[in-house]
C-alpha positions as CSV (number, residue, x, y, z in Angstrom):
1,X,4.2,12.8,-17.3
2,X,2.5,11.1,-15.2
3,X,1.1,13.3,-12.7
4,X,-0.3,15.3,-15.7
5,X,-2.5,12.6,-16.8
6,X,-3.8,11.7,-13.4
7,X,-4.8,15.8,-13.3
8,X,-7.1,15.3,-15.9
9,X,-9.3,12.7,-15.3
10,X,-12.1,12.9,-13.0
11,X,-12.5,11.4,-9.5
12,X,-14.9,9.0,-11.1
13,X,-12.1,8.0,-13.5
14,X,-9.5,7.3,-11.1
15,X,-11.5,5.7,-8.2
16,X,-12.5,3.1,-10.9
17,X,-8.1,3.1,-11.9
18,X,-7.6,2.4,-8.0
19,X,-10.3,-0.4,-8.0
20,X,-9.0,-2.1,-10.8
21,X,-5.5,-0.9,-9.8
22,X,-6.5,-2.6,-6.3
23,X,-8.0,-6.0,-7.5
24,X,-3.8,-6.6,-9.0
25,X,-2.5,-6.2,-6.8
26,X,-4.9,-6.8,-2.7
27,X,-2.0,-5.6,-0.6
28,X,-1.8,-2.2,-1.7
29,X,-4.6,-2.2,0.0
30,X,-2.4,-0.3,3.3
31,X,-1.9,2.8,1.6
32,X,-5.0,4.1,1.7
33,X,-5.3,4.0,5.4
34,X,-2.2,5.7,4.9
35,X,-2.2,9.0,5.2
36,X,0.1,10.5,2.5
37,X,3.2,13.8,3.6
38,X,1.0,16.0,2.2
39,X,0.7,19.9,4.6
40,X,-2.6,18.9,4.3
41,X,-1.7,15.5,6.5
42,X,0.0,17.5,9.1
43,X,-1.6,19.1,11.0
44,X,-5.2,15.8,11.6
45,X,-4.2,13.4,14.1
46,X,-2.6,10.4,13.0
47,X,-4.1,7.1,13.3
48,X,-1.4,5.6,15.8
49,X,-3.1,2.0,14.7
50,X,-3.2,1.9,11.1
51,X,0.6,2.1,11.7
52,X,0.0,-1.3,14.0
53,X,-1.3,-3.7,11.5
54,X,0.9,-1.8,8.8
55,X,4.0,-4.0,11.0
56,X,1.4,-6.7,12.5
57,X,0.8,-8.0,8.9
58,X,4.6,-7.0,7.8
59,X,6.0,-9.0,10.3
60,X,2.9,-11.8,9.3
61,X,4.1,-11.5,5.9
62,X,8.0,-12.3,6.8
63,X,7.6,-15.4,8.9
64,X,5.5,-16.9,5.8
65,X,8.4,-15.6,3.6
66,X,10.7,-17.7,6.8
67,X,9.0,-21.2,6.9
68,X,8.8,-21.6,2.8
69,X,11.3,-24.1,1.8
70,X,14.5,-22.8,0.4
71,X,15.5,-23.2,-3.7
72,X,18.1,-25.0,-5.1
73,X,19.4,-21.0,-6.5
74,X,18.0,-19.6,-3.8
75,X,21.7,-17.5,-2.2
76,X,22.1,-18.0,2.1
């Protein structure tokens, strides 16, 4: 049902939806930089720098999470 709904939308409307979603969840912006696994993407080369930046960002986020004080409700 979701796929059918998206297929019925025009490109400008889809762009507006994506922009709205990214304003709500800016950490998902990396999805726009990563090629999706499709038949056509197998033909093009993948830039490893995109993935390196994602790994570094994930590691930095994990490090900042480790630095937060534990809640009394957090299981160790």
